[in-house]
C-alpha positions in Angstrom: 47.9 44.9 60.8 46.0 41.7 60.0 47.6 39.8 63.0 46.3 43.1 65.3 42.8 42.5 63.6 43.3 38.6 64.8 44.4 39.5 68.3 41.1 42.0 68.5 39.2 39.3 67.3 40.2 36.7 70.1 39.7 39.2 73.0 36.0 38.1 72.7 37.5 34.5 74.1 40.5 35.9 76.2 42.7 34.2 73.9 44.6 36.9 72.3 47.4 36.1 74.6 47.6 32.3 73.3 48.8 33.4 70.0 52.4 32.5 69.4 54.5 35.2 67.8 57.4 33.5 65.9 60.7 35.0 64.7 61.1 33.1 62.1 58.6 32.5 58.8 56.2 30.1 59.2 54.3 31.3 55.6 54.4 27.2 54.8 52.9 24.2 56.4 56.7 23.0 56.3 58.1 26.3 57.9 55.1 26.5 60.4 55.7 22.8 61.4 59.7 23.6 61.8 59.2 26.8 64.0 56.3 25.1 66.0 58.4 22.5 66.3 55.1 19.9 65.5 54.8 17.4 62.8 53.6 19.2 59.4 49.9 17.6 59.6 49.3 19.4 62.5 49.3 22.5 61.0 45.8 23.7 60.0 46.2 25.7 57.0 43.3 28.0 55.6 42.8 27.8 51.8 40.5 30.7 49.9 38.4 29.6 46.9 35.9 31.2 44.7 32.4 30.8 46.2 29.0 30.4 44.2 28.5 34.0 43.7 31.3 36.1 42.5 31.3 38.9 45.1 32.9 36.6 47.9 34.7 33.2 48.2 34.8 30.5 50.6 37.6 29.2 53.3 38.8 25.5 53.5 40.7 24.8 56.7 42.5 21.4 56.5 45.4 19.8 57.9 49.0 20.6 56.7 49.3 17.2 54.9 45.8 17.7 52.9 45.4 18.4 49.3 42.0 19.5 47.7 40.4 16.6 45.8 38.8 18.1 43.1 36.4 15.8 42.5 35.3 15.9 46.3 35.3 19.6 46.1 32.8 19.7 42.9 30.7 17.4 44.5 30.4 18.7 47.7 30.1 22.2 46.8 28.7 22.0 42.9 31.5 23.7 41.5 34.9 23.6 40.2 37.6 24.3 43.1 39.1 27.4 41.9 41.7 29.4 44.3 41.7 33.2 44.8 44.9 34.8 43.3 47.2 36.3 46.6 45.4 40.3 45.8 42.0 38.8 46.1 42.5 36.6 49.2 44.2 39.6 50.7 41.4 41.9 49.9 38.7 39.2 51.0 40.4 37.8 54.1 42.4 40.7 55.1 45.1 38.1 55.6 48.1 38.0 53.0 48.9 34.4 51.8 50.8 33.1 54.2 49.2 34.0 57.2 45.6 33.2 55.9 43.4 32.2 58.8 39.4 31.9 59.5 39.6 35.0 62.4 39.5 38.2 62.2 38.0 38.3 58.3 37.6 41.5 56.4 34.6 40.1 55.2 32.0 37.4 56.5 33.1 34.2 54.8 31.9 31.1 54.9 34.7 28.8 56.4 34.2 24.6 56.0 36.8 22.6 58.3 37.7 19.7 56.4 37.4 16.1 58.2 41.3 15.6 57.8 41.5 17.9 60.8 39.6 15.3 63.1 42.3 12.8 63.7 44.1 15.4 66.1 43.6 17.0 69.4 45.0 19.9 68.9 46.4 21.8 65.8 48.2 25.1 64.6 46.5 27.6 62.1 48.0 31.0 61.7 47.0 34.2 63.1 46.8 36.6 60.2 50.5 36.9 59.4 53.4 34.8 58.5 54.9 34.8 61.7 52.1 33.9 63.8 50.1 30.7 65.0 47.8 29.7 67.8 47.3 26.4 69.1 43.6 25.2 69.3 41.8 22.3 69.8 39.5 21.0 67.2 36.3 22.2 68.8 38.1 25.6 69.3 38.9 26.1 66.0 35.8 24.9 64.7 33.9 27.5 67.1 36.5 30.3 66.9 36.7 30.1 63.1 33.0 30.1 62.8 32.8 26.6 60.8 29.9 26.2 59.0 30.3 22.5 58.2 32.6 19.6 58.1 33.1 18.7 54.7 35.4 15.8 53.2 37.0 17.7 50.3 40.6 16.4 50.6 43.1 13.4 49.7 46.2 12.4 50.3 46.3 12.7 54.1 46.7 9.7 57.0 47.4 6.5 55.9 44.2 5.3 54.5 43.6 5.0 50.7 40.0 6.2 51.0 40.9 9.8 51.3 
């Protein structure tokens, strides 16, 4: 059902035909990279966190090799980074863990893009299921994902010590 919501969502841009439906799981960064034959860092993973209010969360889209930096997250959002449970993620996004993406959301959650993605021309986010993805430019990801802002809340990506 969630894949169908994303397909309907992408019809607005005539991009639903660009969704890649896989015969194998792409539920983790490593599985998605292997299934799509790309480097793991080019997988755009979407992480769901508790928001400032108790009703809805926020989404962070980051490169596959990035990890949330708690200090940066707290500095940026003024709160501790606490991920939603799998059930909460499904309820708030409409997507099960393994297929979470910023497209076709069940609720209008704020979406933030981490700067770890900016080093790539093209990335591959999920499309609502653990066997789907789409290749998008960074600008397309930001537009179609309704990015609210670029943030720097991750560490461990790339070859620099600064992140």
